[in-house]
C-alpha positions in Angstrom: 120.5 49.7 147.2 117.9 52.3 146.2 117.6 53.2 142.5 116.7 56.7 141.5 115.1 57.2 138.1 116.2 60.2 136.0 113.4 62.7 135.2 112.3 62.5 131.6 114.0 64.9 129.2 111.7 67.8 128.4 111.1 68.2 124.6 112.8 71.3 123.1 110.4 74.1 122.3 110.0 74.9 118.6 111.3 78.2 117.2 107.7 79.3 116.9 106.9 78.6 120.6 110.2 80.2 121.7 109.4 83.3 119.8 105.8 83.4 121.1 107.2 83.0 124.6 109.5 86.0 124.0 106.6 88.1 122.6 104.4 87.4 125.6 107.1 88.1 128.1 108.2 91.2 126.3 111.8 89.9 126.2 111.7 89.9 122.3 113.8 92.7 120.8 111.8 94.4 118.1 113.4 96.0 115.1 112.0 98.6 112.6 113.8 99.3 109.4 113.0 102.8 108.2 112.0 105.4 110.7 109.8 107.7 108.6 106.1 108.5 108.7 105.3 104.8 109.1 108.3 103.3 111.0 108.7 105.8 113.8 105.1 105.8 115.1 105.2 102.0 114.9 108.5 101.8 116.8 107.0 104.1 119.5 103.9 101.9 119.9 106.1 98.8 120.3 108.3 100.5 122.9 105.3 101.9 124.8 104.0 98.3 125.0 107.1 97.2 126.8 109.4 95.9 124.0 113.0 97.0 123.6 113.0 98.5 120.1 115.9 99.2 117.7 115.3 101.4 114.7 117.5 100.9 111.7 117.7 104.2 109.7 120.3 105.1 107.1 119.8 108.9 107.7 122.3 109.7 110.5 120.5 113.0 111.3 117.3 111.1 112.2 119.3 108.7 114.3 120.9 111.6 116.2 117.6 113.3 116.6 116.0 110.3 118.2 119.0 109.8 120.5 118.6 113.4 121.5 115.0 112.6 122.6 113.4 114.6 119.8 110.8 113.8 117.1 110.8 114.8 113.5 107.4 113.4 112.8 104.4 115.7 113.6 102.3 112.7 114.8 104.9 111.6 117.3 105.5 114.0 120.3 109.1 114.6 121.3 108.0 113.9 124.9 107.2 110.3 123.9 110.6 109.8 122.2 112.5 111.4 125.1 110.8 109.1 127.7 111.4 105.9 125.7 115.0 106.7 124.9 115.6 107.6 128.6 114.1 104.3 129.7 116.3 102.4 127.3 113.4 101.0 125.3 114.1 102.9 122.1 117.3 103.5 120.2 118.4 103.9 116.6 121.3 102.9 114.5 122.5 103.1 110.9 124.0 99.6 111.1 122.3 96.4 109.8 124.5 94.3 112.1 121.8 94.8 114.7 119.6 92.3 112.7 121.3 89.3 114.3 120.2 90.5 117.7 116.6 91.2 116.8 113.6 88.8 117.3 111.1 90.8 115.1 111.9 92.9 112.0 109.3 95.3 110.5 110.3 96.7 107.1 108.9 100.2 106.6 110.8 101.7 103.6 109.6 103.8 100.7 108.1 102.2 97.5 108.0 105.1 95.0 107.4 105.1 91.3 110.2 105.2 88.7 110.1 108.0 86.0 108.6 105.3 83.8 105.6 105.0 86.2 106.4 101.4 87.2 107.1 100.3 90.7 110.5 101.0 92.3 111.2 98.2 94.8 114.9 99.0 95.1 114.5 99.9 98.8 112.9 96.6 99.6 115.4 94.7 97.6 118.3 96.6 99.3 116.9 95.8 102.8 116.4 92.2 101.9 120.1 92.0 100.8 121.1 93.7 104.1 119.1 91.6 106.6 119.2 88.1 105.1 122.9 87.4 105.8 122.2 88.2 109.5 119.0 86.2 109.9 118.9 83.4 112.4 116.2 80.8 113.4 113.4 82.2 115.6 112.9 85.6 113.9 109.8 87.2 112.5 110.1 89.4 109.4 107.1 91.6 108.3 107.0 93.8 105.3 104.8 96.9 105.8 105.8 98.9 102.7 102.9 99.4 100.2 103.5 97.3 97.1 101.8 95.1 94.5 100.4 91.7 95.3 103.1 89.0 95.2 106.0 91.2 96.4 106.5 89.3 99.7 106.5 85.9 98.1 108.4 86.9 95.0 111.2 89.0 96.6 111.5 88.3 100.3 110.6 84.6 100.4 113.2 83.4 97.9 115.9 85.5 99.7 115.1 83.9 103.1 114.8 80.4 101.6 118.1 81.0 99.8 119.8 81.2 103.2 118.7 77.7 104.0 115.8 78.6 106.4 112.4 76.9 106.2 109.8 79.6 106.4 107.1 78.8 108.9 109.4 76.6 110.9 112.8 78.5 111.3 111.9 82.0 110.2 108.4 83.6 110.0 107.5 85.9 107.1 104.5 88.0 106.4 103.0 91.2 105.1 101.0 93.8 107.0 100.2 97.0 105.1 100.8 100.3 106.8 97.6 102.4 107.3 99.1 105.6 108.6 97.0 108.8 108.0 99.4 111.7 108.8 97.7 114.5 110.8 94.8 112.3 111.9 94.3 113.0 115.6 91.5 110.6 116.0 93.1 107.4 114.6 96.7 106.8 115.7 98.7 103.7 114.8 97.4 101.6 117.7 93.7 102.5 116.8 93.7 101.3 113.2 93.1 97.6 112.7 96.1 95.7 111.4 95.7 93.3 108.4 98.2 90.5 108.5 98.9 87.8 106.0 101.7 85.2 106.6 103.4 83.0 104.1 102.3 80.0 106.1 99.6 79.6 108.9 102.4 79.6 111.5 103.7 82.9 110.1 100.3 84.4 110.3 99.8 83.2 113.8 103.1 84.6 115.1 102.8 87.9 113.2 99.2 88.4 114.4 100.1 87.6 118.0 103.0 90.1 117.9 100.7 93.0 116.6 98.1 92.2 119.2 100.5 93.3 121.9 100.3 97.0 120.7 97.5 97.2 118.2 93.8 97.1 119.4 92.5 94.9 116.6 94.3 92.5 114.2 92.6 91.0 111.1 94.3 87.9 109.8 94.0 87.0 106.1 95.0 83.9 104.2 98.1 85.1 102.4 100.5 88.0 101.9 99.0 88.6 98.5 95.6 89.2 100.1 97.1 91.6 102.6 99.0 93.4 99.8 95.8 93.7 97.7 93.9 95.1 100.7 96.1 98.1 100.9 95.8 98.8 97.2 92.0 98.4 97.3 91.7 100.9 100.1 93.6 103.7 98.3 92.3 102.9 94.9 88.8 103.2 96.4 89.7 106.7 97.6 91.4 107.6 94.2 88.3 106.5 92.2 85.9 108.4 94.4 88.0 111.5 94.5 88.2 111.3 90.7 84.4 111.0 90.6 83.9 114.1 92.7 86.6 116.0 90.8 84.8 115.3 87.6 81.5 116.4 89.2 83.3 119.7 90.1 84.2 120.1 86.4 80.7 119.4 85.3 79.1 121.7 88.0 81.5 124.5 86.8 80.2 124.1 83.3 76.6 124.1 84.4 77.0 127.0 86.9 76.2 124.9 89.9 78.0 125.1 93.3 79.5 121.7 93.7 80.2 122.3 97.4 76.5 122.9 98.0 75.7 119.7 96.0 78.1 117.6 98.1 76.8 119.0 101.4 73.2 118.3 100.5 74.0 114.8 99.2 75.9 114.1 102.5 72.6 114.4 104.4 71.6 111.0 103.2 72.2 108.5 106.0 72.8 105.6 103.7 74.2 104.8 100.3 76.4 107.9 100.0 79.9 108.6 101.3 81.2 112.2 101.2 84.4 112.9 99.2 85.6 116.4 98.2 87.2 117.8 95.0 90.4 119.8 95.1 93.5 120.8 93.0 94.6 117.1 92.7 95.7 114.3 95.0 98.9 113.9 96.9 100.8 112.0 99.6 102.6 108.8 99.2 99.6 106.5 99.0 96.7 107.7 96.9 98.6 108.9 93.8 101.0 105.9 93.9 99.0 102.8 95.0 96.6 102.6 92.1 99.5 102.8 89.7 101.1 99.8 91.4 97.8 97.9 91.1 97.3 99.0 87.5 100.9 97.9 86.6 100.4 94.4 88.2 97.0 94.1 86.5 98.6 94.7 83.1 101.3 92.2 83.8 98.6 89.7 84.4 96.8 90.6 81.1 94.1 92.7 82.6 93.3 96.2 81.5 92.2 98.2 84.6 90.3 100.9 82.6 88.3 102.3 85.6 91.5 102.7 87.8 93.5 104.3 85.0 90.7 106.7 84.1 90.5 107.9 87.8 94.2 108.5 87.7 93.9 110.6 84.6 91.1 112.7 86.0 93.0 113.4 89.3 96.2 114.1 87.4 94.5 116.7 85.3 93.2 118.8 88.2 96.3 121.1 88.6 95.9 122.1 84.9 92.2 122.8 85.5 93.1 125.0 88.5 95.6 127.0 86.5 93.1 127.4 83.6 90.6 128.8 86.1 93.2 131.2 87.5 94.0 132.4 84.0 90.3 132.9 83.2 89.5 134.7 86.5 92.4 137.1 85.8 91.2 137.7 82.2 87.7 138.5 83.4 89.2 141.3 85.4 91.4 142.4 82.4 94.5 141.1 84.1 97.3 139.1 82.6 98.8 136.0 84.2 102.2 136.8 82.8 104.0 138.8 85.5 101.0 138.6 87.9 101.9 138.2 91.6 100.1 135.1 92.8 100.1 134.1 96.4 99.6 130.3 97.0 98.3 129.5 100.4 99.1 125.9 101.5 101.7 123.8 99.7 101.4 120.4 101.5 99.3 117.6 100.1 96.7 117.7 102.9 95.8 120.0 105.8 97.8 120.3 109.0 100.8 118.2 108.0 104.2 119.1 106.7 104.3 116.5 103.9 105.0 117.8 100.4 105.1 114.3 98.7 103.2 114.3 95.4 101.5 117.5 96.5 99.2 119.0 93.7 100.1 122.5 95.0 103.6 121.9 93.8 102.3 121.1 90.3 100.1 124.2 90.3 103.0 126.3 91.3 105.2 124.9 88.5 102.5 125.4 85.9 102.1 129.0 87.0 105.8 129.7 86.8 105.9 128.1 83.3 103.2 130.7 82.3 105.3 133.6 83.6 103.5 134.3 86.9 105.4 135.7 89.9 104.7 133.0 92.5 104.8 133.5 96.3 103.7 130.9 98.8 102.7 130.7 102.5 102.3 127.5 104.5 102.6 127.4 108.3 104.2 123.9 108.0 106.7 124.6 105.3 109.7 127.0 105.2 110.9 126.3 101.7 109.8 124.5 98.5 111.9 123.6 95.5 110.3 124.4 92.1 112.4 123.5 89.2 116.0 124.5 89.9 115.1 127.2 92.4 114.3 127.2 96.1 111.4 129.5 97.2 111.2 130.7 100.8 107.9 131.2 102.6 106.6 134.7 102.7 104.7 136.2 105.7 100.9 136.2 105.5 100.6 139.8 106.5 98.1 142.3 105.1 100.6 144.1 102.8 101.7 140.8 101.2 98.1 139.8 100.5 97.1 143.3 99.2 100.1 143.4 96.8 99.1 140.2 95.0 96.7 140.0 92.1 95.2 136.8 93.4 95.4 134.5 96.4 94.9 130.8 95.6 94.0 128.5 98.5 95.5 125.1 97.7 95.5 123.5 101.2 93.0 124.2 103.9 95.2 124.3 107.0 93.3 124.9 110.2 95.5 127.6 111.6 95.0 130.2 108.8 92.6 133.1 109.2 90.7 132.9 105.9 88.4 135.7 106.8 91.4 138.1 106.9 92.6 136.8 103.6 89.2 137.4 101.9 89.0 140.9 103.5 92.5 142.0 102.3 92.8 140.3 99.0 91.8 141.7 95.6 90.8 138.2 94.3 90.6 134.8 96.1 90.3 131.4 94.4 89.5 128.7 96.9 90.1 125.1 95.7 89.4 123.5 99.1 86.2 125.2 100.3 88.1 126.7 103.2 86.0 129.8 102.9 82.7 128.0 103.1 81.2 130.4 105.6 82.3 133.5 103.8 80.8 135.5 100.9 82.3 138.2 98.8 82.1 139.3 95.1 85.9 138.7 94.7 85.8 135.2 96.3 85.5 132.3 93.9 85.4 128.6 94.8 86.4 125.6 92.7 
């Protein structure tokens, strides 16, 4: 009688190895929570790399727009959305029940400031409360929302551990800061290196491997706290340098020197100098907010970040300086700001985007209204702005509108505006962005 030996039983793959296998084979279902300026471009990159992607977004209008094959983010073409939705690789939902079916979950929700100027992490906490009950072994959770060092380990880690999972063995958790630059046509999501810090080495390994499937370069760091600090350093660096050049603009004004000429000449140095530009203030979700997060955390740890706070104060004072210049320029021409018709050109926080978040142009407009000016605005990317309790509609930038205003103030240097025509038709132009750098006229004044 011939005996047949049974083949040895194959060892079961670990949750890490199973997830890695899914990532490599593109059978992993990727989830993105929050489909805004950060989440939607990220979801599109994942889907274009071959993953099935589910976006969880509480705004039903955004969900409907995606399912209709249209984009609401300027950096993401509708053609890309339409193609991915049609291929079944991208869909959106308002339900967190989908979490149980996801293999990776990227959290891309807002992290604003409270009125008291301390961090508001309510969106992150809310998402944690929603996803944790549906977590299962073999999932990767990555926070991308900008926040202070310690958030991942202080908020998400206890929530995951509280469900009985061992992080690094059952579930993998990490932080990777978003580095989106709206309107930047040179550096898209896939082109910007991704910094990744996991709670454990296994977490970092899995998260880094996942990003490498659709991001050109991934930089692994030792912990989520390091990754969280990286993001704050990047934007605090910009805030401090913008504050420096804003203060230089104030000094040059006092001394009768053209700050723009100074900056252009200094920029000719091929080493040791990086060009930054002054303006009416800083805006967007990152640069005005991130240094405040860092400052708040520093003070919690008993450290007074004087340099960071001073930069914030200088940048925050620029709208008032702009209004004081407007008042002075009108007075020089024996005009009064009270009742003067002022046309503001550009209301978004930076050129060629539709984003009004923290825009200094809004602050300038509110200050002018408080002083009794009759404010009009034109912005090719914005139809309406809310100032106080009133909505203001965009006016046309036709010759008659320009001629009827006492002054035109350029607050955002959008590319698609004919500044030469503005200078030709206007009685007085105050340019805070050097958009008219190649023009000269006696009634043209630059910051």
